[in-house]
PyMOL commands that place a pseudoatom at each C-alpha (Angstrom):
pseudoatom trace, name=CA, resn=MET, resi=1, chain=A, elem=C, hetatm=0, pos=[-6.639, -23.651, -7.075]
pseudoatom trace, name=CA, resn=ILE, resi=2, chain=A, elem=C, hetatm=0, pos=[-7.319, -23.517, -10.669]
pseudoatom trace, name=CA, resn=LYS, resi=3, chain=A, elem=C, hetatm=0, pos=[-5.936, -26.127, -13.066]
pseudoatom trace, name=CA, resn=LEU, resi=4, chain=A, elem=C, hetatm=0, pos=[-4.219, -24.957, -16.133]
pseudoatom trace, name=CA, resn=ASN, resi=5, chain=A, elem=C, hetatm=0, pos=[-3.893, -26.959, -19.207]
pseudoatom trace, name=CA, resn=LYS, resi=6, chain=A, elem=C, hetatm=0, pos=[-0.367, -27.690, -20.731]
pseudoatom trace, name=CA, resn=THR, resi=7, chain=A, elem=C, hetatm=0, pos=[-0.534, -24.695, -23.110]
pseudoatom trace, name=CA, resn=ALA, resi=8, chain=A, elem=C, hetatm=0, pos=[-1.634, -22.373, -20.407]
pseudoatom trace, name=CA, resn=MET, resi=9, chain=A, elem=C, hetatm=0, pos=[1.125, -23.618, -18.037]
pseudoatom trace, name=CA, resn=GLN, resi=10, chain=A, elem=C, hetatm=0, pos=[3.783, -23.083, -20.672]
pseudoatom trace, name=CA, resn=HIS, resi=11, chain=A, elem=C, hetatm=0, pos=[2.356, -19.513, -21.449]
pseudoatom trace, name=CA, resn=ARG, resi=12, chain=A, elem=C, hetatm=0, pos=[2.523, -18.851, -17.667]
pseudoatom trace, name=CA, resn=SER, resi=13, chain=A, elem=C, hetatm=0, pos=[6.122, -20.166, -17.454]
pseudoatom trace, name=CA, resn=GLU, resi=14, chain=A, elem=C, hetatm=0, pos=[7.039, -17.717, -20.250]
pseudoatom trace, name=CA, resn=ASN, resi=15, chain=A, elem=C, hetatm=0, pos=[5.295, -14.661, -18.497]
pseudoatom trace, name=CA, resn=LYS, resi=16, chain=A, elem=C, hetatm=0, pos=[7.045, -15.272, -15.124]
pseudoatom trace, name=CA, resn=LYS, resi=17, chain=A, elem=C, hetatm=0, pos=[9.492, -12.578, -16.148]
pseudoatom trace, name=CA, resn=LEU, resi=18, chain=A, elem=C, hetatm=0, pos=[6.818, -9.915, -16.216]
pseudoatom trace, name=CA, resn=ASN, resi=19, chain=A, elem=C, hetatm=0, pos=[6.915, -7.265, -13.528]
pseudoatom trace, name=CA, resn=CYS, resi=20, chain=A, elem=C, hetatm=0, pos=[3.431, -7.031, -11.994]
pseudoatom trace, name=CA, resn=ALA, resi=21, chain=A, elem=C, hetatm=0, pos=[2.047, -4.833, -9.086]
pseudoatom trace, name=CA, resn=VAL, resi=22, chain=A, elem=C, hetatm=0, pos=[-1.101, -3.972, -7.143]
pseudoatom trace, name=CA, resn=ILE, resi=23, chain=A, elem=C, hetatm=0, pos=[-1.299, -0.232, -6.987]
pseudoatom trace, name=CA, resn=VAL, resi=24, chain=A, elem=C, hetatm=0, pos=[-3.447, 1.733, -4.642]
pseudoatom trace, name=CA, resn=SER, resi=25, chain=A, elem=C, hetatm=0, pos=[-3.126, 5.484, -5.173]
pseudoatom trace, name=CA, resn=GLY, resi=26, chain=A, elem=C, hetatm=0, pos=[-4.467, 8.129, -2.914]
pseudoatom trace, name=CA, resn=TYR, resi=27, chain=A, elem=C, hetatm=0, pos=[-6.172, 6.030, -0.171]
pseudoatom trace, name=CA, resn=ALA, resi=28, chain=A, elem=C, hetatm=0, pos=[-7.466, 8.757, 2.257]
pseudoatom trace, name=CA, resn=VAL, resi=29, chain=A, elem=C, hetatm=0, pos=[-7.261, 8.068, 5.949]
pseudoatom trace, name=CA, resn=LEU, resi=30, chain=A, elem=C, hetatm=0, pos=[-7.963, 10.451, 8.925]
pseudoatom trace, name=CA, resn=VAL, resi=31, chain=A, elem=C, hetatm=0, pos=[-5.106, 10.432, 11.409]
pseudoatom trace, name=CA, resn=LYS, resi=32, chain=A, elem=C, hetatm=0, pos=[-3.946, 12.455, 14.382]
pseudoatom trace, name=CA, resn=VAL, resi=33, chain=A, elem=C, hetatm=0, pos=[-0.447, 13.440, 13.275]
pseudoatom trace, name=CA, resn=GLY, resi=34, chain=A, elem=C, hetatm=0, pos=[1.816, 16.372, 13.986]
pseudoatom trace, name=CA, resn=VAL, resi=35, chain=A, elem=C, hetatm=0, pos=[4.886, 17.123, 15.988]
pseudoatom trace, name=CA, resn=GLY, resi=36, chain=A, elem=C, hetatm=0, pos=[2.975, 19.419, 18.355]
pseudoatom trace, name=CA, resn=GLU, resi=37, chain=A, elem=C, hetatm=0, pos=[0.124, 18.528, 20.555]
pseudoatom trace, name=CA, resn=GLU, resi=38, chain=A, elem=C, hetatm=0, pos=[-2.129, 21.210, 19.013]
pseudoatom trace, name=CA, resn=GLU, resi=39, chain=A, elem=C, hetatm=0, pos=[-1.522, 19.837, 15.490]
pseudoatom trace, name=CA, resn=ARG, resi=40, chain=A, elem=C, hetatm=0, pos=[-2.299, 16.337, 16.777]
pseudoatom trace, name=CA, resn=SER, resi=41, chain=A, elem=C, hetatm=0, pos=[-5.639, 17.505, 18.285]
pseudoatom trace, name=CA, resn=ALA, resi=42, chain=A, elem=C, hetatm=0, pos=[-7.787, 16.870, 15.363]
pseudoatom trace, name=CA, resn=PRO, resi=43, chain=A, elem=C, hetatm=0, pos=[-7.434, 14.183, 12.688]
pseudoatom trace, name=CA, resn=GLN, resi=44, chain=A, elem=C, hetatm=0, pos=[-5.883, 15.296, 9.391]
pseudoatom trace, name=CA, resn=LYS, resi=45, chain=A, elem=C, hetatm=0, pos=[-6.392, 13.736, 5.985]
pseudoatom trace, name=CA, resn=LEU, resi=46, chain=A, elem=C, hetatm=0, pos=[-3.471, 11.747, 4.775]
pseudoatom trace, name=CA, resn=LEU, resi=47, chain=A, elem=C, hetatm=0, pos=[-3.058, 9.890, 1.480]
pseudoatom trace, name=CA, resn=VAL, resi=48, chain=A, elem=C, hetatm=0, pos=[-1.490, 6.500, 1.445]
pseudoatom trace, name=CA, resn=ASP, resi=49, chain=A, elem=C, hetatm=0, pos=[-0.144, 5.015, -1.683]
pseudoatom trace, name=CA, resn=ILE, resi=50, chain=A, elem=C, hetatm=0, pos=[0.889, 1.374, -1.898]
pseudoatom trace, name=CA, resn=LYS, resi=51, chain=A, elem=C, hetatm=0, pos=[2.656, -0.350, -4.696]
pseudoatom trace, name=CA, resn=LEU, resi=52, chain=A, elem=C, hetatm=0, pos=[3.067, -4.106, -3.940]
pseudoatom trace, name=CA, resn=HIS, resi=53, chain=A, elem=C, hetatm=0, pos=[5.149, -6.066, -6.386]
pseudoatom trace, name=CA, resn=TYR, resi=54, chain=A, elem=C, hetatm=0, pos=[4.098, -9.707, -7.189]
pseudoatom trace, name=CA, resn=PRO, resi=55, chain=A, elem=C, hetatm=0, pos=[7.056, -12.111, -7.048]
pseudoatom trace, name=CA, resn=GLU, resi=56, chain=A, elem=C, hetatm=0, pos=[5.533, -13.628, -10.312]
pseudoatom trace, name=CA, resn=LEU, resi=57, chain=A, elem=C, hetatm=0, pos=[2.665, -13.384, -12.639]
pseudoatom trace, name=CA, resn=PRO, resi=58, chain=A, elem=C, hetatm=0, pos=[-0.429, -13.687, -10.391]
pseudoatom trace, name=CA, resn=LEU, resi=59, chain=A, elem=C, hetatm=0, pos=[-2.784, -16.671, -11.314]
pseudoatom trace, name=CA, resn=GLY, resi=60, chain=A, elem=C, hetatm=0, pos=[-5.558, -14.240, -11.483]
pseudoatom trace, name=CA, resn=CYS, resi=61, chain=A, elem=C, hetatm=0, pos=[-4.139, -12.744, -14.768]
pseudoatom trace, name=CA, resn=GLU, resi=62, chain=A, elem=C, hetatm=0, pos=[-5.276, -16.020, -16.481]
pseudoatom trace, name=CA, resn=SER, resi=63, chain=A, elem=C, hetatm=0, pos=[-8.135, -17.281, -13.990]
pseudoatom trace, name=CA, resn=ASP, resi=64, chain=A, elem=C, hetatm=0, pos=[-10.021, -14.103, -13.675]
pseudoatom trace, name=CA, resn=ASP, resi=65, chain=A, elem=C, hetatm=0, pos=[-10.606, -15.196, -10.139]
pseudoatom trace, name=CA, resn=ILE, resi=66, chain=A, elem=C, hetatm=0, pos=[-10.439, -12.862, -7.214]
pseudoatom trace, name=CA, resn=THR, resi=67, chain=A, elem=C, hetatm=0, pos=[-9.047, -15.543, -4.947]
pseudoatom trace, name=CA, resn=ASP, resi=68, chain=A, elem=C, hetatm=0, pos=[-5.990, -15.649, -7.134]
pseudoatom trace, name=CA, resn=VAL, resi=69, chain=A, elem=C, hetatm=0, pos=[-4.938, -11.955, -6.510]
pseudoatom trace, name=CA, resn=ILE, resi=70, chain=A, elem=C, hetatm=0, pos=[-4.577, -9.464, -3.758]
pseudoatom trace, name=CA, resn=CYS, resi=71, chain=A, elem=C, hetatm=0, pos=[-7.956, -7.800, -3.019]
pseudoatom trace, name=CA, resn=TYR, resi=72, chain=A, elem=C, hetatm=0, pos=[-7.474, -4.141, -3.277]
pseudoatom trace, name=CA, resn=ASP, resi=73, chain=A, elem=C, hetatm=0, pos=[-10.493, -3.593, -0.758]
pseudoatom trace, name=CA, resn=GLN, resi=74, chain=A, elem=C, hetatm=0, pos=[-8.760, -5.882, 1.730]
pseudoatom trace, name=CA, resn=LEU, resi=75, chain=A, elem=C, hetatm=0, pos=[-5.387, -4.211, 1.381]
pseudoatom trace, name=CA, resn=CYS, resi=76, chain=A, elem=C, hetatm=0, pos=[-7.071, -0.738, 2.049]
pseudoatom trace, name=CA, resn=SER, resi=77, chain=A, elem=C, hetatm=0, pos=[-8.932, -2.266, 5.041]
pseudoatom trace, name=CA, resn=LYS, resi=78, chain=A, elem=C, hetatm=0, pos=[-5.712, -3.365, 6.542]
pseudoatom trace, name=CA, resn=VAL, resi=79, chain=A, elem=C, hetatm=0, pos=[-4.243, 0.136, 6.332]
pseudoatom trace, name=CA, resn=HIS, resi=80, chain=A, elem=C, hetatm=0, pos=[-7.316, 1.570, 7.787]
pseudoatom trace, name=CA, resn=ALA, resi=81, chain=A, elem=C, hetatm=0, pos=[-7.331, -0.894, 10.671]
pseudoatom trace, name=CA, resn=LEU, resi=82, chain=A, elem=C, hetatm=0, pos=[-3.556, -0.218, 11.263]
pseudoatom trace, name=CA, resn=LEU, resi=83, chain=A, elem=C, hetatm=0, pos=[-4.108, 3.584, 11.731]
pseudoatom trace, name=CA, resn=LEU, resi=84, chain=A, elem=C, hetatm=0, pos=[-7.518, 3.628, 13.379]
pseudoatom trace, name=CA, resn=GLY, resi=85, chain=A, elem=C, hetatm=0, pos=[-7.370, 5.404, 16.692]
pseudoatom trace, name=CA, resn=LYS, resi=86, chain=A, elem=C, hetatm=0, pos=[-3.596, 5.775, 16.425]
pseudoatom trace, name=CA, resn=GLU, resi=87, chain=A, elem=C, hetatm=0, pos=[-1.522, 9.104, 17.078]
pseudoatom trace, name=CA, resn=PHE, resi=88, chain=A, elem=C, hetatm=0, pos=[1.642, 9.840, 15.513]
pseudoatom trace, name=CA, resn=LYS, resi=89, chain=A, elem=C, hetatm=0, pos=[4.022, 12.652, 15.232]
pseudoatom trace, name=CA, resn=LEU, resi=90, chain=A, elem=C, hetatm=0, pos=[5.830, 11.945, 11.862]
pseudoatom trace, name=CA, resn=ILE, resi=91, chain=A, elem=C, hetatm=0, pos=[4.678, 10.748, 8.564]
pseudoatom trace, name=CA, resn=GLU, resi=92, chain=A, elem=C, hetatm=0, pos=[8.055, 9.007, 8.198]
pseudoatom trace, name=CA, resn=HIS, resi=93, chain=A, elem=C, hetatm=0, pos=[7.048, 6.769, 11.199]
pseudoatom trace, name=CA, resn=ILE, resi=94, chain=A, elem=C, hetatm=0, pos=[3.505, 6.105, 9.715]
pseudoatom trace, name=CA, resn=ALA, resi=95, chain=A, elem=C, hetatm=0, pos=[4.930, 4.930, 6.362]
pseudoatom trace, name=CA, resn=PHE, resi=96, chain=A, elem=C, hetatm=0, pos=[7.440, 2.514, 8.181]
pseudoatom trace, name=CA, resn=TYR, resi=97, chain=A, elem=C, hetatm=0, pos=[4.711, 1.404, 10.453]
pseudoatom trace, name=CA, resn=ILE, resi=98, chain=A, elem=C, hetatm=0, pos=[2.537, 0.517, 7.468]
pseudoatom trace, name=CA, resn=TYR, resi=99, chain=A, elem=C, hetatm=0, pos=[5.454, -0.965, 5.611]
pseudoatom trace, name=CA, resn=ASN, resi=100, chain=A, elem=C, hetatm=0, pos=[6.485, -3.240, 8.646]
pseudoatom trace, name=CA, resn=ASN, resi=101, chain=A, elem=C, hetatm=0, pos=[2.741, -4.590, 9.188]
pseudoatom trace, name=CA, resn=LEU, resi=102, chain=A, elem=C, hetatm=0, pos=[2.032, -5.096, 5.455]
pseudoatom trace, name=CA, resn=LYS, resi=103, chain=A, elem=C, hetatm=0, pos=[5.565, -6.799, 4.947]
pseudoatom trace, name=CA, resn=SER, resi=104, chain=A, elem=C, hetatm=0, pos=[4.635, -9.438, 7.726]
pseudoatom trace, name=CA, resn=CYS, resi=105, chain=A, elem=C, hetatm=0, pos=[1.444, -10.251, 5.743]
pseudoatom trace, name=CA, resn=TYR, resi=106, chain=A, elem=C, hetatm=0, pos=[2.975, -10.349, 2.297]
pseudoatom trace, name=CA, resn=LEU, resi=107, chain=A, elem=C, hetatm=0, pos=[6.525, -11.867, 2.894]
pseudoatom trace, name=CA, resn=ASP, resi=108, chain=A, elem=C, hetatm=0, pos=[7.271, -12.599, -0.678]
pseudoatom trace, name=CA, resn=TYR, resi=109, chain=A, elem=C, hetatm=0, pos=[6.355, -9.186, -2.128]
pseudoatom trace, name=CA, resn=SER, resi=110, chain=A, elem=C, hetatm=0, pos=[8.355, -5.932, -2.269]
pseudoatom trace, name=CA, resn=PHE, resi=111, chain=A, elem=C, hetatm=0, pos=[6.692, -2.635, -1.515]
pseudoatom trace, name=CA, resn=ASN, resi=112, chain=A, elem=C, hetatm=0, pos=[6.512, 1.103, -2.138]
pseudoatom trace, name=CA, resn=ILE, resi=113, chain=A, elem=C, hetatm=0, pos=[4.795, 2.988, 0.563]
pseudoatom trace, name=CA, resn=LYS, resi=114, chain=A, elem=C, hetatm=0, pos=[4.141, 6.681, 0.251]
pseudoatom trace, name=CA, resn=VAL, resi=115, chain=A, elem=C, hetatm=0, pos=[2.282, 8.829, 2.881]
pseudoatom trace, name=CA, resn=THR, resi=116, chain=A, elem=C, hetatm=0, pos=[1.279, 12.430, 1.867]
pseudoatom trace, name=CA, resn=LYS, resi=117, chain=A, elem=C, hetatm=0, pos=[0.251, 15.266, 4.121]
pseudoatom trace, name=CA, resn=PHE, resi=118, chain=A, elem=C, hetatm=0, pos=[-1.146, 18.644, 3.433]
pseudoatom trace, name=CA, resn=PRO, resi=119, chain=A, elem=C, hetatm=0, pos=[0.383, 20.765, 6.249]
pseudoatom trace, name=CA, resn=SER, resi=120, chain=A, elem=C, hetatm=0, pos=[-0.367, 24.416, 6.724]
pseudoatom trace, name=CA, resn=ILE, resi=121, chain=A, elem=C, hetatm=0, pos=[3.161, 25.718, 5.973]
pseudoatom trace, name=CA, resn=LYS, resi=122, chain=A, elem=C, hetatm=0, pos=[3.460, 29.213, 4.746]
pseudoatom trace, name=CA, resn=ASN, resi=123, chain=A, elem=C, hetatm=0, pos=[3.690, 29.331, 0.856]
pseudoatom trace, name=CA, resn=LEU, resi=124, chain=A, elem=C, hetatm=0, pos=[3.327, 25.576, 0.437]
pseudoatom trace, name=CA, resn=GLU, resi=125, chain=A, elem=C, hetatm=0, pos=[0.738, 25.048, -2.236]
pseudoatom trace, name=CA, resn=GLY, resi=126, chain=A, elem=C, hetatm=0, pos=[1.119, 21.463, -2.584]
pseudoatom trace, name=CA, resn=TYR, resi=127, chain=A, elem=C, hetatm=0, pos=[1.972, 18.656, -0.038]
pseudoatom trace, name=CA, resn=THR, resi=128, chain=A, elem=C, hetatm=0, pos=[4.700, 16.904, 1.885]
pseudoatom trace, name=CA, resn=ALA, resi=129, chain=A, elem=C, hetatm=0, pos=[5.257, 13.254, 1.516]
pseudoatom trace, name=CA, resn=PHE, resi=130, chain=A, elem=C, hetatm=0, pos=[7.616, 10.381, 2.567]
pseudoatom trace, name=CA, resn=GLU, resi=131, chain=A, elem=C, hetatm=0, pos=[8.202, 7.269, 0.687]
pseudoatom trace, name=CA, resn=ILE, resi=132, chain=A, elem=C, hetatm=0, pos=[9.676, 3.886, 1.321]
pseudoatom trace, name=CA, resn=THR, resi=133, chain=A, elem=C, hetatm=0, pos=[10.779, 1.721, -1.561]
pseudoatom trace, name=CA, resn=GLU, resi=134, chain=A, elem=C, hetatm=0, pos=[12.218, -1.599, -1.861]
for i in range(1, 134): cmd.bond("trace and resi %d" % i, "trace and resi %d" % (i + 1))
show_as sticks, trace
zoom trace
């Protein structure tokens, strides 16, 4: 734990009102997903977006120390481990599954979780997505 001098502690207290978040945008995972068995027969690329809101200004903003913040790589690794080898029918379920598991690790944080899929729907040139926000 870092020690802050009196001026730094006052400054930190003033900044507790700041809204801070970790954002992971477009983390690609291969998952067997689809309503029908044929669609689930091969893994599909999904994109996972995570916005994890800090309850207050993280110490790392002042300490410049990785141990005082949430590590982006570890967050992505958790998502990868959660989905590895699993099979799902709905991206809605995937988003809720990720949310529940991350929430159990980061109790004091609020989340936005978005799962994006690129299905072969006639005339769809973009994507489909499901998002959970707190």
